[in-house]
Structures are given as structure tokens and as C-alpha cells.
C-alpha distance (Angstrom), angle and dihedral (degrees) to the residues before:
residue distance angle dihedral
M1 . . .
A2 3.81 . .
T3 3.78 119.0 .
N4 3.81 93.4 -121.9
T5 3.86 89.4 52.3
L6 3.77 92.2 52.4
R7 3.79 90.1 47.8
L8 3.84 91.5 51.8
L9 3.80 92.9 47.1
K10 3.80 92.0 52.2
E11 3.83 93.1 47.2
L12 3.77 92.9 48.0
S13 3.80 92.7 46.3
D14 3.82 91.7 50.2
I15 3.84 92.1 52.2
Q16 3.84 91.4 47.9
K17 3.77 90.2 52.6
N18 3.80 93.1 50.2
P19 3.82 113.8 43.8
D20 3.80 91.3 156.9
Q21 3.82 89.9 110.3
A22 3.80 91.9 59.4
I23 3.78 91.0 -113.1
Y24 3.80 121.9 128.9
V25 3.78 131.3 -178.1
S26 3.81 136.3 -165.4
F27 3.78 129.7 -173.5
D28 3.75 143.2 170.6
E29 3.84 110.1 -111.4
D30 3.79 88.3 -145.1
D31 3.82 90.1 58.6
I32 3.77 114.2 19.5
T33 3.78 91.9 168.6
N34 3.82 88.2 80.2
V35 3.79 109.3 66.0
K36 3.79 131.3 176.8
A37 3.81 117.4 -151.6
L38 3.79 133.4 -170.6
I39 3.82 123.3 -159.6
T40 3.75 119.1 -169.3
G41 3.80 115.3 -146.9
A42 3.80 115.9 -105.3
P43 3.80 123.0 -112.9
D44 3.79 118.1 -92.0
T45 3.77 93.7 26.7
P46 3.84 129.8 100.2
Y47 3.81 86.5 -108.7
E48 3.78 92.6 58.3
Y49 3.82 112.2 160.3
G50 3.82 92.5 -19.2
Y51 3.81 119.2 143.5
F52 3.86 113.4 -121.3
E53 3.79 118.7 -177.5
F54 3.81 128.0 -157.4
N55 3.77 135.8 -177.4
M56 3.79 119.6 -137.5
Q57 3.80 122.3 -166.2
F58 3.82 117.2 -170.6
P59 3.83 121.6 -150.3
R60 3.80 121.4 -133.5
D61 3.77 91.7 -105.9
Y62 3.81 94.2 54.1
P63 3.05 126.1 169.0
T64 3.82 88.8 31.3
S65 3.79 88.4 61.4
P66 3.82 125.1 34.6
P67 3.81 125.3 -112.3
K68 3.77 122.5 -99.8
V69 3.82 109.4 -114.8
S70 3.73 128.7 -165.4
A71 3.84 130.9 179.9
I72 3.82 116.0 -121.6
T73 3.81 99.0 -178.3
T74 3.83 95.2 80.4
N75 3.80 103.6 114.8
G76 3.77 91.2 -105.0
G77 3.80 93.1 -44.4
R78 3.80 94.8 -51.5
T79 3.82 102.2 100.8
R80 3.79 130.2 65.4
F81 3.80 108.0 -158.5
N82 3.81 97.6 -174.0
P83 3.79 139.9 12.1
N84 3.82 86.3 -108.7
I85 3.82 97.6 40.5
Y86 3.75 110.4 67.4
A87 3.82 129.6 -152.3
G88 3.80 87.6 -118.9
G89 3.81 91.7 57.6
K90 3.81 100.4 -101.4
V91 3.81 114.0 143.5
C92 3.81 112.9 -156.5
L93 3.80 110.7 -146.9
S94 3.76 129.7 142.2
I95 3.84 92.1 -138.0
L96 3.83 88.8 57.8
G97 3.80 92.2 49.0
T98 3.77 91.0 -118.5
W99 3.78 95.1 109.7
R100 3.82 134.5 36.8
G101 3.72 111.3 -107.9
E102 3.76 142.0 176.2
A103 3.77 123.1 -84.6
G104 3.76 109.8 -72.9
E105 3.82 93.9 25.2
Q106 3.81 95.8 91.8
W107 3.78 124.9 99.5
S108 3.79 120.9 -74.9
S109 3.79 131.1 177.3
A110 3.78 87.8 -112.0
Q111 3.79 88.7 71.9
G112 3.79 124.1 75.9
I113 3.77 147.1 164.5
E114 3.78 95.8 -51.0
S115 3.78 94.8 49.5
V116 3.82 90.4 50.5
L117 3.80 93.3 50.1
L118 3.78 92.9 43.9
S119 3.81 89.2 52.1
I120 3.80 89.7 52.0
Q121 3.80 89.8 47.2
S122 3.79 90.1 53.4
L123 3.82 90.2 56.7
M124 3.79 88.6 60.2
S125 3.76 91.8 70.8
A126 3.82 136.6 148.1
N127 3.81 89.1 -91.0
P128 3.85 109.1 30.1
F129 3.80 89.4 165.1
E130 3.80 90.2 81.9
N131 3.80 92.9 57.9
E132 3.81 87.9 80.6
P133 3.84 109.9 90.4
G134 3.77 109.7 -109.1
Y135 3.78 92.8 26.2
E136 3.81 98.8 76.2
A137 3.78 123.0 135.5
G138 3.78 120.5 -86.8
G139 3.79 142.8 71.9
Q140 3.78 130.4 9.3
K141 3.80 91.5 -34.6
E142 3.81 91.0 65.5
K143 3.78 90.4 49.3
N144 3.76 91.3 51.8
Y145 3.75 92.6 51.2
K146 3.83 97.2 41.8
K147 3.80 94.3 104.6
D148 3.80 91.5 48.1
Q149 3.82 90.5 50.2
E150 3.78 89.6 55.9
R151 3.79 93.3 47.1
Y152 3.82 92.1 47.7
C153 3.74 92.8 52.9
Q154 3.82 92.3 45.6
K155 3.79 93.0 57.3
I156 3.81 93.9 42.5
Q157 3.79 88.6 53.3
H158 3.83 91.5 51.1
E159 3.83 93.4 47.2
T160 3.79 91.3 45.6
F161 3.78 87.5 63.1
R162 3.81 95.4 39.7
I163 3.75 101.7 43.1
S164 3.80 111.9 17.3
I165 3.84 95.6 41.1
L166 3.82 113.5 19.8
Q167 3.79 99.8 30.9
R168 3.81 90.8 47.7
L169 3.82 95.3 47.7
E170 3.78 93.8 42.9
G171 3.80 87.1 54.3
Y172 3.79 93.1 49.9
M173 3.81 92.0 50.8
R174 3.80 98.3 35.1
I175 3.80 93.0 -119.2
N176 3.81 117.3 165.3
P177 3.80 102.4 -131.3
S178 3.79 93.3 -148.7
T179 3.82 100.3 47.6
G180 3.79 102.5 20.9
R181 3.81 89.8 -130.2
V182 3.79 119.0 145.6
S183 3.80 118.0 -136.8
Q184 3.82 118.8 -148.8
P185 3.79 121.1 -112.2
D186 3.75 120.8 -115.5
D187 3.84 109.3 -70.6
I188 3.81 110.9 -109.5
S189 3.82 96.6 166.2
H190 3.81 89.6 110.0
L191 3.71 91.6 62.7
S192 3.79 123.7 94.8
P193 3.86 116.6 -103.1
A194 3.79 90.2 -102.6
E195 3.79 92.6 49.4
R196 3.77 92.1 47.5
E197 3.77 91.1 51.7
L198 3.81 90.3 49.6
E199 3.83 90.8 50.1
E200 3.83 92.0 48.9
Q201 3.78 89.8 50.2
K202 3.83 90.4 53.2
R203 3.76 90.9 50.9
A204 3.79 91.9 48.0
H205 3.80 89.9 50.6
L206 3.79 90.7 54.0
E207 3.84 91.8 48.7
P208 3.83 105.1 30.9
F209 3.84 93.9 158.9
A210 3.83 99.1 46.2
D211 3.81 96.9 102.7
L212 3.80 92.1 41.2
C213 3.83 93.0 52.1
K214 3.83 90.7 48.5
R215 3.82 90.4 52.4
L216 3.82 91.8 47.6
F217 3.76 89.8 48.9
R218 3.81 91.7 54.6
Y219 3.85 89.0 48.7
Y220 3.80 96.3 49.9
Y221 3.78 102.7 29.2
H222 3.84 93.5 109.7
T223 3.79 90.7 44.7
Y224 3.79 89.7 51.9
R225 3.78 92.5 50.0
R226 3.82 92.2 46.9
T227 3.83 92.7 48.6
I228 3.81 91.4 47.4
S229 3.82 91.9 51.2
K230 3.81 91.5 50.0
A231 3.81 94.7 42.9
S232 3.83 93.1 50.3
E233 3.80 89.3 61.5
S234 3.79 93.2 65.1
V235 3.79 98.1 51.9
M236 3.81 138.1 47.1
E237 3.79 117.6 -108.7
G238 3.81 105.2 -108.3
Q239 3.81 93.6 17.2
Q240 3.79 112.2 149.9
F241 3.83 118.2 -117.8
A242 3.81 114.9 -105.1
I243 3.81 112.1 -115.5
M244 3.78 111.3 -131.1
P245 3.84 124.2 -129.0
F246 3.84 90.2 -111.0
E247 3.84 96.6 46.8
Y248 3.75 118.4 95.1
G249 3.83 144.1 163.9
G250 3.79 112.2 -23.8
N251 3.78 91.8 -17.3
Q252 3.80 99.4 84.2
M253 3.76 144.7 78.9
A254 3.79 108.0 -103.8
G255 3.78 127.9 169.6
K256 3.81 142.4 83.0
F257 3.77 138.3 -87.9
A258 3.83 114.4 -95.1
Y259 3.79 105.2 162.7
R260 3.80 95.0 154.9
E261 3.77 88.2 59.5
L262 3.77 92.0 47.1
E263 3.86 90.1 52.6
R264 3.79 90.1 53.4
R265 3.81 93.0 49.2
M266 3.79 90.6 45.7
S267 3.80 90.6 57.5
V268 3.78 91.6 48.7
V269 3.79 93.8 51.3
R270 3.81 91.5 49.8
A271 3.83 91.6 49.9
V272 3.80 91.6 50.1
I273 3.79 92.9 49.3
D274 3.80 90.4 49.2
A275 3.81 91.0 48.1
E276 3.81 89.3 50.7
G277 3.82 89.0 60.0
E278 3.78 90.4 52.6
T279 3.83 88.5 50.1
W280 3.79 89.2 55.5
V281 3.86 88.5 55.9
K282 3.83 91.5 51.2
Q283 3.76 94.1 44.3
G284 3.79 89.9 47.5
A285 3.78 92.5 51.9
E286 3.85 89.0 52.1
A287 3.78 92.2 47.5
A288 3.84 89.8 50.2
K289 3.81 91.1 49.4
N290 3.81 90.2 52.1
D291 3.84 90.0 43.3
E292 3.79 93.3 -126.9
G293 3.78 116.2 -176.1
I294 3.82 100.5 -102.5
S295 3.82 92.4 51.6
A296 3.82 91.3 57.7
S297 3.79 89.0 48.6
L298 3.79 92.2 51.1
R299 3.83 92.1 48.7
L300 3.77 88.7 54.6
Q301 3.83 90.8 48.5
F302 3.78 90.1 49.2
S303 3.81 92.3 52.7
Q304 3.80 92.1 48.6
T305 3.81 93.0 44.6
Y306 3.76 92.2 47.1
Q307 3.80 91.2 55.5
H308 3.80 92.2 45.4
F309 3.81 94.0 55.4
L310 3.78 93.1 40.4
S311 3.80 91.2 57.9
K312 3.83 100.2 33.6
Y313 3.81 100.2 43.6
D314 3.79 98.7 36.5
G315 3.84 96.6 -135.1
T316 3.78 96.8 -37.8
V317 3.77 92.9 107.1
M318 3.78 124.1 41.3
L319 3.79 129.1 176.8
E320 3.78 134.5 -156.4
L321 3.76 137.8 169.7
V322 3.79 113.0 -115.7
E323 3.82 106.1 -122.0
D324 3.78 88.4 -15.8
N325 3.82 90.2 -67.9
P326 3.86 112.5 146.7
F327 3.78 89.1 -156.0
C328 3.81 93.9 59.9
W329 3.80 118.1 56.8
R330 3.75 129.0 179.3
I331 3.80 121.7 -152.0
I332 3.79 116.7 -156.1
Y333 3.80 112.0 -161.2
I334 3.79 119.6 -167.5
G335 3.79 114.5 -163.4
R336 3.81 115.3 -114.2
P337 3.83 116.6 -115.4
M338 3.81 116.9 -100.9
T339 3.84 92.8 22.5
N340 3.80 133.3 102.0
L341 3.82 86.0 -99.7
D342 3.82 94.8 55.0
G343 3.80 109.0 135.4
G344 3.82 93.8 16.1
L345 3.77 124.9 131.2
F346 3.79 115.6 -171.2
R347 3.78 129.3 -178.5
I348 3.80 117.7 -157.4
K349 3.77 123.9 -174.1
L350 3.81 120.1 -146.8
I351 3.81 116.7 -167.8
L352 3.77 120.5 -165.6
S353 3.78 130.1 -157.1
Q354 3.77 123.3 -138.9
R355 3.84 84.0 -120.0
F356 3.81 94.3 59.3
P357 3.01 126.0 172.4
D358 3.84 92.4 24.4
E359 3.79 83.8 57.6
Q360 3.75 111.5 41.9
P361 3.85 123.5 -138.5
R362 3.74 122.3 -83.6
V363 3.79 107.6 -129.2
L364 3.76 128.4 -164.2
F365 3.81 133.1 175.0
E366 3.81 103.6 -132.7
T367 3.83 88.9 -171.6
P368 3.85 112.6 69.5
I369 3.78 113.7 -115.0
Y370 3.79 135.4 176.4
H371 3.85 104.0 -135.8
L372 3.75 136.6 144.6
N373 3.81 93.2 -131.6
I374 3.86 96.7 44.8
T375 3.80 125.0 72.4
P376 3.82 117.8 -122.5
D377 3.79 88.5 -104.1
G378 3.83 95.4 50.4
V379 3.80 109.0 -93.1
P380 3.81 109.1 139.3
Y381 3.77 127.1 -151.3
Y382 3.81 107.4 -136.9
R383 3.74 140.3 148.9
P384 3.82 120.3 -142.8
R385 3.80 115.0 -152.5
K386 3.75 90.0 -138.9
A387 3.80 113.9 33.1
D388 3.85 92.3 -165.7
D389 3.85 93.8 54.2
I390 3.81 118.3 81.1
K391 3.79 89.6 -162.1
S392 3.81 88.8 59.6
H393 3.82 91.1 52.5
I394 3.78 91.5 53.4
E395 3.84 93.2 47.6
A396 3.77 89.0 50.8
L397 3.82 89.9 53.0
I398 3.80 91.3 49.8
E399 3.80 88.4 49.9
V400 3.83 90.0 55.2
L401 3.79 90.5 55.0
E402 3.77 97.4 43.5
N403 3.79 101.1 39.4
E404 3.80 109.2 103.6
Q405 3.86 97.0 -178.5
L406 3.82 102.1 71.0
S407 3.80 122.3 -159.4
P408 3.79 120.1 -101.4
D409 3.80 88.3 -146.6
P410 3.81 104.6 115.3
R411 3.82 91.8 -149.9
T412 3.78 86.4 73.5
W413 3.82 94.8 52.3
M414 3.75 108.5 106.2
N415 3.78 96.5 163.3
L416 3.80 108.0 47.7
D417 3.84 94.7 -172.4
A418 3.79 89.3 54.7
A419 3.85 90.3 46.4
Q420 3.80 90.9 52.7
L421 3.79 90.2 55.7
Y422 3.80 98.4 40.6
F423 3.83 93.1 52.1
G424 3.74 95.2 36.3
E425 3.76 131.7 87.7
P426 3.83 120.1 -41.0
E427 3.76 91.5 -98.0
E428 3.78 90.4 52.3
K429 3.77 92.2 49.4
R430 3.82 88.7 53.0
E431 3.79 88.6 52.2
Y432 3.78 88.6 53.6
R433 3.78 92.0 53.3
K434 3.83 90.8 47.9
A435 3.77 91.7 51.6
F436 3.81 89.1 48.5
R437 3.78 93.1 50.5
R438 3.84 91.6 47.8
A439 3.81 88.2 54.7
V440 3.81 90.5 50.3
Q441 3.80 92.6 49.4
R442 3.82 91.7 49.9
S443 3.78 94.5 45.0
A444 3.80 95.8 86.9
E445 3.80 89.6 60.7
Y446 3.80 93.2 68.4
């Protein structure tokens, strides 16, 4: 195997093992020189929790020469999301050789995929306006451009919702953005099992981030709605976007604010994603009835996992199949004595797709809980150590419940009101703990 191939494989593997930086990659093992990458926008920026895709093509002499990078999230080449990320896909970075830079900023073989993607991520900042030369922060010039900076961030925020989130998810799920109707995919039921599997693999290759984006949407749905509500107060519905001094021709971000429409589309996407989970349950029941291969495998996994938690957690964690469906598990967690969870009884539903682990489980707390890492309607943020191991998913969920030192990383905050209390003043943190305990005490009533 060529040296550059080994280098690429190691870099890609390292990124896949460490998604903490909100950077994700996908590649075809038959041609790893063509890589797709997804960067999620950082908190407290106009790109917050948006999904921005890039193509990376690596030359034969990599890492001597840098990859060629192009932006895909451009609304079909009509929208420029950043002074350095053009509507046509060009990414201006000195390390890529697409922008002049200072000495020491050019490409070197010590750099790699991660450094390129982190550099792009840094462009998507809280004030992208200053990325344009001549518009940097500081002095009278910054004061003169302050209103333009605000207007620029406002329209990026709007288009992050419209294009990077909604347009992408509507495409994945074949939702008509105007009517909310879902069109059915091409029927492949007439194909043999082997042919169907091959066709599904082809579709997954074309849309490698579909499942990831759906999961992120479930995590941040309430954050999206909250941000939209706040942002809509600062602009007029139907107001045209301001065109910046450095935008021109087809290389700009033109349009108008339509937050009411975005709210409607946001609700439709959430409903379709939720319905998809229910479809998994029905499809799983049918597969179990027909005794298809994956259902037998899941039954075996359930039996083994049941015994594992029975012995390891000494009655704290119980498992059951909902209506004897191996694709729908219920976790029953009983709070340990002398802990903050003492007296608690929580039911958690875990729904599996027939394409697991390529599609990760949909998890929902059926018992209401007030928790920083769980949305008000029960969607938990959790990270299994092994994505292909159901036992690892359950252990990660237990860790969410039992962990008393919560992360300051805002990407893990699923309940923003709870986060404000937990990371507030001492009195506010005490209020968080009281609200948590009240939820624990009421849990046995459900």
C-alpha cells in the first residue's frame, strides 16, 4: 500500500474516532483520495449547528501537496456563506494555496485533513465579516462597518437554517418544502435481498451524512426554534438581505427574511423524522414476524445484553422488548439508593433500524426528566463508545443519568433553561438540582 494511502487512512480513522470537534468525514474505501467532510457550525456564531459539507480531493503526492477543497453547501452555487467560501465552491485559505498568506501560513506536509477542516471551521466565526481583507476588526473602520457586520451575520444565520439545515433534510427525506408532503422513494421491493442491499449501499454512499444530520436535528430542534424566535424579532418579515460591499454578481448572499416559513418547515421536518422512527418499529415487527436474519441477530443481542445488565447493575437496569419486537427496546432504570436518582424510575425507548449500525438508534425518554443533556421532550445527547454495540449505547445513556459533573460544552446542552441554571450563580445551580430532584420524585408516577 502506498505511503500516501496509509497516511490518509490513519488521518481519516483518527477523525472518525474523535468527533468532539464537530468534524465528520466519509470516504469510499475503493478510492480514499475523494473524501466528503461535514462541519457543524460552532455555538454563538451565525452558523450555529448548521451542516456544511465539503469535498476534498487528494493528489498522488499528498502530503507534499495540499488537497483541493470545494464547498458543497452553496444552494446550488447561488449562495456565498462566507467571504472566504464562495458560491461557486472555492475555499480561500493560504494553506490550500488558494489565498496569499503570511510566511509560515502555507501548506506543509506536517499538516493534514484535520488542520484543513479546522482552518475552514475557524472561518465560520462569530464575525465572518472581518474575514474579508480590509474589513478586519479595529479602529474607525470597524466602527464604520458595525451595522454591516450585524446585517451580514443576520442573513447568514437565516440562510444557515434555510439552506444548510432545512434544505438538506428535506432533500434526504423527499419533503416538498412548499406543501410538506413526502414523496416515496423508488420501489426496490421487487429486487432480491442481495440486490436491495446493494441499492441501499449506493444510496448511503451518496448521502453519507443523512443519519448524522437527522440525529443532530433531534438534538438541537429546540435550540433552533428558540434561535429562530429570537432572530425574527430583529428583522422585518419579507425584508431583503443587505448586500455587502465585497459581494458581487453571482458571488453573494441574496434573498429575504422569512422566519415564519422557516418555523413551519422546521415543524414538518421534525414530524417526518419522528414518523420515520415509528416506521422502523413497524418494519421491525414485520421483519420479526417473517424471521428475517437481522431480527434473529437482535434477539440474540437482547438476550446477551439483558444478562449483562442484570449481573452488572444488580437490578438497577432492566430491559424488555416492546410488544416482543427486537427492533424496539425499553430500558427501565431504577435510581440507586443514596444518590440524586434515589427513588427514580425512568423508562427509555430505544428504536433500531434494520440498517443498524449505519443508522443509529432513535432514543427517547418516555418518563419526563429535567436534565441539562436531555431535551424537554425527552431526546438525550449521549455518545456511545462503540456505535455498533447496543450495550454501549445503553451504558452511555446510564452515564448521562448518573453523571453529576456536567460538561460545559454547549454542544451537549439539550435543555437551555436547565443549562442557564446549572452554569449560573450558586443559587441558580441549587435551583437546577431541586428541579432535577422533583423530576426524579415524580418519575414513578408515569
